[in-house]
C-alpha positions as CSV (number, residue, x, y, z in Angstrom):
1,X,0.0,0.0,0.0
2,X,1.3,3.5,-0.9
3,X,1.7,6.1,1.7
4,X,-0.1,9.4,1.0
5,X,3.3,11.1,0.2
6,X,4.3,8.3,-2.3
7,X,0.8,8.4,-3.8
8,X,1.1,12.2,-4.3
9,X,4.5,11.9,-5.8
10,X,3.4,9.2,-8.1
11,X,0.6,11.3,-9.4
12,X,3.0,14.2,-9.9
13,X,5.3,12.0,-11.9
14,X,2.3,11.2,-14.3
15,X,2.1,14.9,-15.2
16,X,3.2,16.0,-18.7
17,X,6.9,17.0,-18.8
18,X,6.2,20.7,-18.7
19,X,3.8,20.5,-15.7
20,X,6.2,18.1,-13.9
21,X,9.1,20.6,-14.4
22,X,6.9,23.3,-12.8
23,X,5.8,21.0,-10.0
24,X,9.4,20.1,-9.1
25,X,10.5,23.7,-9.3
26,X,7.7,24.7,-7.0
27,X,8.7,22.0,-4.5
28,X,12.3,23.3,-4.5
29,X,11.1,26.9,-4.2
30,X,8.8,25.9,-1.2
31,X,11.7,24.1,0.5
32,X,14.0,27.1,-0.1
33,X,11.3,29.4,1.3
34,X,10.8,27.2,4.4
35,X,14.5,27.2,5.1
36,X,14.7,31.0,4.6
37,X,11.8,31.5,7.0
38,X,13.6,29.5,9.7
39,X,16.9,31.3,9.2
40,X,16.1,35.0,8.5
41,X,14.3,37.5,10.5
42,X,10.6,37.7,9.4
43,X,10.8,41.5,9.2
44,X,13.7,41.2,6.6
45,X,11.7,38.7,4.6
46,X,8.6,40.9,4.6
47,X,10.7,43.9,3.5
48,X,12.0,41.9,0.6
49,X,8.5,40.8,-0.3
50,X,7.3,44.4,-0.3
51,X,10.2,45.6,-2.4
52,X,9.3,46.8,-5.9
53,X,12.7,45.7,-7.4
54,X,12.7,42.6,-9.5
55,X,16.1,41.5,-8.3
56,X,16.1,38.9,-11.1
57,X,18.9,37.0,-12.6
58,X,18.1,38.3,-16.1
59,X,15.5,35.7,-17.0
60,X,12.9,38.2,-18.2
61,X,9.7,36.4,-19.2
62,X,9.9,32.7,-19.9
63,X,7.4,31.8,-17.2
64,X,3.7,30.8,-17.4
65,X,2.3,32.5,-14.4
66,X,-0.9,30.5,-14.3
67,X,1.0,27.2,-14.4
68,X,3.4,28.5,-11.7
69,X,0.5,29.4,-9.4
70,X,-1.0,25.9,-10.0
71,X,2.4,24.3,-9.3
72,X,2.9,26.2,-6.0
73,X,-0.5,25.1,-4.7
74,X,-0.1,21.5,-5.9
75,X,3.4,21.1,-4.5
76,X,2.4,22.8,-1.2
77,X,-0.3,20.0,-0.9
78,X,2.3,17.3,-1.6
79,X,5.4,18.2,0.3
80,X,6.0,16.6,3.7
81,X,6.8,19.9,5.5
82,X,4.7,23.0,6.4
83,X,4.0,25.0,3.3
84,X,1.4,27.4,4.5
85,X,0.3,30.7,2.9
86,X,3.4,32.7,3.9
87,X,5.8,30.0,2.6
88,X,3.8,29.8,-0.7
89,X,3.9,33.6,-1.0
90,X,7.7,33.7,-0.5
91,X,8.2,30.9,-3.0
92,X,6.0,32.5,-5.7
93,X,7.4,35.9,-5.2
94,X,11.0,34.7,-5.5
95,X,10.2,32.6,-8.5
96,X,8.4,35.5,-10.3
97,X,11.2,38.0,-9.4
98,X,13.8,35.7,-10.8
99,X,12.0,36.2,-14.1
100,X,11.8,40.0,-13.7
101,X,8.2,40.0,-12.6
102,X,7.3,41.9,-9.4
103,X,4.1,40.7,-7.8
104,X,2.1,42.4,-5.1
105,X,2.5,40.8,-1.6
106,X,-0.4,41.1,0.8
107,X,-0.7,40.3,4.5
108,X,-4.0,40.6,6.2
109,X,-5.6,39.8,9.5
110,X,-9.1,39.0,10.7
111,X,-10.9,37.4,13.7
112,X,-12.3,33.9,13.4
113,X,-15.8,33.0,14.5
114,X,-14.5,32.3,18.0
115,X,-12.7,35.6,18.1
116,X,-9.3,34.0,17.4
117,X,-6.7,36.1,15.6
118,X,-6.0,34.9,12.1
119,X,-3.4,36.1,9.5
120,X,-3.1,35.3,5.9
121,X,-0.5,36.0,3.2
122,X,-1.1,36.0,-0.6
123,X,0.5,37.2,-3.8
124,X,-1.3,39.0,-6.6
125,X,-0.3,40.0,-10.1
126,X,-2.4,42.5,-12.0
127,X,-5.2,42.0,-9.5
128,X,-5.3,38.2,-9.9
129,X,-4.6,36.2,-6.7
130,X,-1.8,33.7,-7.5
131,X,-1.3,32.2,-4.0
132,X,-3.5,32.3,-1.0
133,X,-6.7,31.1,-2.7
134,X,-10.1,32.6,-2.3
135,X,-11.5,34.5,0.6
136,X,-8.8,37.1,0.8
137,X,-11.4,39.8,0.8
138,X,-12.3,38.8,4.4
139,X,-8.9,40.0,5.7
140,X,-8.1,43.5,6.8
141,X,-4.9,44.5,4.9
142,X,-1.8,45.1,7.0
143,X,0.7,45.0,4.3
144,X,0.0,45.6,0.6
145,X,1.4,47.3,-2.5
């Protein structure tokens, strides 16, 4: 019997080569973001995410933004480490910036039904939410473009 992780990886391997490449890249980007979050001060990471500089390596264009967004979400669901909204936002932002694209980083807060404090991070490009899913409008914006 396959473990859930092996099952997810097997399904990922069955993707077409282009989607598989994006999926693997997303998993690597998520791992890198997770390590970065554990080693750098959060305020420094947030400052980077708010920067309007691309900071790319000269790879202008060459990325399918819609496929990148799908890959980040799919890989976040498959990796065996925590890949929550902030990690996904870091990964997507770094990936896009590498290609000379500067997304808008958002961080919002709200209260849950029980009054508990909840925070959420997401990345948008041209008004389209790439990471963070639906429901971002329920959050009060703390950090935005």
